[in-house]
N, C-alpha and C positions, 0 to 999 in steps of 0.2 A: 552694756553690762550683761554678759551672757547668762548669769545665774537668775536673771529676771525675764529671760526670753523663753516663751512657751511654744514648742513646735508640735504639730500633729503629723505623725508618720503613718501613712496608710499603704501597706504593701502585703500581698498575700503569700509571697515567697518568704518563708521564715528565715532561711539562710541569708538572703540579701537584706531583709529587714534588720536582722541581727548585726550585720556588718555596718549598715548605715547608722543604726542606733549607737553602736560603740564609738564611731567617729564623732557623732554629734554630742554624745554625752561627755566625751573627753574634752570637747570645746566648752563645756559648762552649761549647755542648753538643757532646759527641762523638757522631757520628752513624754508624749502620750502615743502609744503604739496600737494600731488596729489593723485588721486584715480584710475588712469588708466596707464597701462604699456606703451602704445604707446605714450601718452603725456609725460611720464617720459623720454623716449628715445629722444624725440624732445628737452626736457629741458636739458638733458645731452649734447646734441650736441651744445647747445647755451651757456651754462655756466658750470663752474667747481664746484665740491663739494668735501669735504673731506671724506664723507662717505654716502652710500645709505642704508637705511633700507627699505626693500621691501617685501611685501607679496608674497608668492609663488603662490597663486591663485589670478589672477587679470583679469579684462576685458582688451581687446586689446592684449597686450603681457603678458604672465605670468612672474613671477619673474626670472626664469631661462633663459627664452628666452630673457628677457631684459638684463640680465647679459651677455649672449653670444653675442648679437648684439653690446652692448656698448663696450665689450672687443675687438671684431673684428674691430670696428671703432676707437679704441684707446681713448675712452672717459669714461672708467670705473674706478671710484675710488674703494676702498674696498667696498664689498657688504656684508650685513647681511640679511639673509632671515628670514621672519616671517612665521611660519608654525604651523598648527594645529597638534595635536598628531597623526592623521592618515597619515600625510605626512612627518613624521620625516625621514623615510628612503630615500625619495626623496631629502630632504635637505642635508642629509649626503652624498649622491651621488654627489650633486651639489658642495660640498666642494672639491671633487676630481678634479673638473674642475676649481677651483680657488676662489669660494665663501669662504670668510674668516671664517664665523660662521653662526649659526642660533639661533633663539629665538622662543620658543614654546608659542602658545596661548592656553588659556588665560595667562596673565603675572602673575607669582607667587608673585612678589613684585617689587617695583620700583628699588631697589638696583640691581636686576638682570640685568635690562636694563642699569643702570648707569655704573656698573662695566664693562659690556661687551663693551659698547661704548668707555669708557676710554681705555680699554686694546687694542682694535683694532686701535684707533687713535694713541696711543703711539707706537704700533708695526709699524704702517705706517711711523711715524716720524723717528723711528730708521732705517727703511729700506731706507728712503730718505737720511739720513746722510751717510749710508753705500754706497749708490750709488755715493754720492759726493766723498767719500774717495776713491772709486774705480776709479773715473774719474781723480782725481788729487792727487798729493803727498802733504800732509799737512806739511808745514814747521814749525819746532818748534821755539818758541820765545827765544831769548837770555835773560839773566837776566836783570833786570831793570837798574843796574849800567852800563851795556854795551849798552843797547838800548838808554839810555839817557846820555851817556858819554859826558862830556864837559859842561861848564857853559851855553853855548848858547841853550842847550837842556832842561834846567830846566823849562823855560816857556812853552815849548811843553808838558813836563811831567804834569804840572799843568793843562793845557787846556784839555789834554786827560782824566785826572782824573775827571774833571768837566763834560765833555760831555758824557763819556761812559755810565752812568746809564740812560741817557735820550734817547728818540727815534729820536732826531734831526738828520737831514741829515748833514753830515760832508764833507767839501771840503778841501782836503790836497793839498798843493802846495809846490813846491820845485824842484830843478834840478833832473835830472835822476840819480838814484843811491843813493839818500839820505835816503832811508828806508821808503818810504811811505806805502808800503804794510805791513811792520812790524808794523808800527803805526796803520794801519787799523785793523790788527789782535789783537793788544793790546786793542783797543777800543772794539772790539767784545768780547774778552775773559773777559773784565772787566764789561760787560753789563749783563742785565737779559736774553739776548739771547745766552749766552755762550754755552748752551746745544744744540742749533740749528746749522745748517750748516753755514760755512763761504765759500762763493763762490767768487773767484777772476777771473777777466777777463781783459786782456789788449786789449783795443779797437783798438790800433794801430797794434796789432799782427794778427788780423783776416782780411782777404780780405773783402772789402766793400760789395761784393755781398753775403757773408756768414754771416755777422755780425748780421743781423736781426734774422736769424734762430738761431744763437748762443745765442742771448739774450732772444728771445721769443719762440723758438722752431718752429717746422713746422708740418703740417699734412701730412699724406701719400698722395703722388701724387701732392704735392704743386708745385714741379718743377722737372725737369729731375734729376733722381738719388735719389729722396725722396721716397725710397721704404718702409719706415715705419715711424710711428709717432716718432718725436724727442722732448724730454722735454728740454726746454730752461733753461738758468741760473736763470732767475727770478723765474721760477716755482720750481727749485731745492732749491733755497735759502729761500723758504717760511718758516717762523718761525725763521729765522736767519738773516744773513747779506750778502749783495752783495757788493763787492768792484770792482769798475770800474776804472781801471788805464788808464791814458792818455785819459780822457774824452773829451779833446779838439779835438780829432781825430774823434769823432762821426759825421758821415755825416749829413748834414742838413736835408736830407730826413727822417732820423731816429729820429732826435731830437724831433719832434712833438709827436711821439709815446712814446718816453722815458719820455717826459714831462707829458703825460697822466698817465703813471705808477706812477710817483712821486705824482701826484695830487690825483688820484683815486685808486691806487693800483690794477689796473686791465688792461688786455691786451688781444689780440687775437694772436694765433699762425699764422705763415706765411701759407697762403692758407686756413685759417679757419675763421669762423665767431663766434665761441663759446667764450663767455667772460670767462676769467680765472682770478680769484682773487689771489693775493699773499700778504701775511703778511710779509713784508721784510723791513729791514733797509738799507738805501743806504749810502755808503761811496764812494765818487769819489775822484780822484786825477788827477793832471795835472802838467806838467813841462812847460806849456805855460802861458802867461799872458792872462787870459780869457777876461779881459776888452778890450784888444787890439783886440781879436778875435770878440768880440761883435761889436766894432767900425768898423771893416772891414766887418761886416755882414757875418762872417763865423760861428758865434755861436749865437743862439737865446738869446735875452736879457731876456725874461721871464724865460727861462730855467736856465740861469746863476743865477738869483736871487733866483730861487727855490733850486738850488744846494748850493748857498753860505750862507746857514743858519748859519753854525758854521765853519768859516774858520780857518785852522791851517797851518802855514808855517813852513816847515822843513828847517833849515839853511844848507848850503853846508858844506862839511867837512873842507874846508879852514877856516871857521869861528868857528870851534870847535876843533882846533888842540890840545887844552889842554886835549882832551879826546883820543888822538891817542894811548897813551900807553895802556889804558884799551881796546880799540877796537882791536889793533894789537895783544895783548896777547890772547884775546878770539878767533879771527879769525885764529891765528896761531895754537892754540890748536885744533880747529875744523878741519882745513885742515890736521893736522897731524893724527888725528883719522880717517878721511875719506880716507887718502892715506895709512894708516897702517904703518906710520913711527914714530920713536921716536925722538922728538925734545925737547931739554932742555930749550928753550926760545930764546930770542933775545938779542944780545949784545947792550950796551948803544949807541955805535957809530952808529949802524944800526938804532936804534930807533930814534936817533937824526936826521938822514937823513929823516926818514919817517915824523917826525914832522916839518921838514923844507920844505916839498914839498907842492904844492898848490892843488893837487888832483882834476883836472878838471873832472875826472870820479867818484869822491866822494867815498863812501864806496865800491861800486862795483869794482872800480879800485884798492883800497887798498886790497880787497879780492883776486883779480887776482894776484897782486904783491906777496902776502904772499903765495899763492898756489904755485907759481913758486919757491919762496925761500925755501919752505919745500922740494921740489924735489931736489934742488941744495945743501942744507946745509948738513954738516957732523954730527954735533951734535947740535950746536946752530946756529941761523941765524946770519950771520956776514955781514958787509958792502958789501963784494964781492958778496954776494948772491942776492943783489938788482940790479935792472936794472941801467944802466949807467946814464940815465937821472934823476934818483933819487939820485944816489951816488954823482954826480958832482954838487956842489953848483952853482946856477946861479949868475952871476955878478949883484951886486946891484948898480944902478946908484946913484951918490951923490945927496942928497936932495930929493930922492924919498920917498914918504910916504909908509907905510906898505901896504895899499890897492893897491897903484900903483905898488909896487914890485910884489905882488901876481898876478895882472893882467898881468904884463909884463912876469912873469915866465910862467904863463899859456899859454900866446900867443906863447912864444918861444918853449914851450914843444909841443904844437900842431903842429907848423911848423916843429919841429925836427922829430916828429913821422910821419908826412906826407912825409917828405923827405926819411925816412927809409923805408916807405911802397910804394915808387914809386908814390906818390900822389894818392894812392888808398884809397879813403875816407872810404869805408866800412871796409877795413882791419885796417886802422888807428883808427877808432872808436872802433872796437873790441878790439884792443890792449890797448886803453886808458880806456876801461871798460865803455864806454858811448854809447848811441844810435847814429846812423848815423844822425838822426834829430837834436840831441843835438850838434853834431859836426858842422853841417851845420849852426846852430844858432850861435855857437861860431865864426865861420869863418866870418859870416855876422857882428857880434858884433865888431870884431876886424879889420874889413875892409880887410879881406883876401879872399873874395869870388873869386876874380880873380887870387889868388895865385896858 
């Protein structure tokens, strides 16, 4: 998207600079023009660019010196050197140091410049995507019939289809383990940004003192241990989508900086003053009720409204039990492939028990149960391969509504798991397939905090 690409043009010949500027601006690029190498270095220290086109011979710093200093300071985007025929050998030598290409003066024709700039920008985009892939394992998406299994998910499917092509910020809500990251990936892959990176970050999984650096990056020497420049998630996600899970865990001190990124699409690295622009779509997720967090002044009201542009709620698994057969079959096959075992399916009685359980840990708990069953089963998964708390039907009190029954069963299952784990909440949460924070929320909800 040319209108989001920022180029720095450094050329001291005003006529040639004007020619290049006209060609590049006609392509839709945003251009910053300078005629001095030293000024260019100061500009690179202050703000980010996608590409620098720089004359080899310049007042102040020459083009190669500018490249070397910017690289050493960690502020160098890809460089194209502009060179006269007499200095081509120098330009070729500069490419061995990391300059991506050079362009000879005078310009043969406008297409020479257009093609070269497009090629360099595309190569840089591919490299950024590869960097992302090296940093994280990209999870494949299940088929739509699995992802949206159950009647309660059809509304979610419709909303995702409507919002995916737009640029709107999306706020996904729902209990832990309901598939919010998969929903975010589906939105990304159904959007015009599908060729760009998808960066996921769980705000609750990063220590508070490291979260700002993880999001925005840091400069060399920004703090003890910062021995080199680090590119943050927002910078890596440029041209694509960033997914921020458990956004309710974002510390208040960081919320103002995050709000600025949402509003202006720019930020500074930790320890830096250089403005970095990012062309990124934001999808956030929470298992908290953010309106309560706003009321308790733990979450900024202005940030909440900025995030809540297009809310989508993912129902818990207990509200989509009609999709259990589809989900269980898919997860069973996946677990069998991952473990290298041959499993012929699941018996109806075992499937009935799965469909009769309330799943406080949602799909994550179902996945854990089926992974265990794959290890235990001989051929097919049978009732005996399932945990006892799923095999044994919970007693149903007379006159109890279905909703009441599910809540009672969930309460008793949590109590039973805590008892089996010696009241170790971390271990109980792990075995239930839910986060410790979700378990704590359930304990409070059911009046079991003192249990």
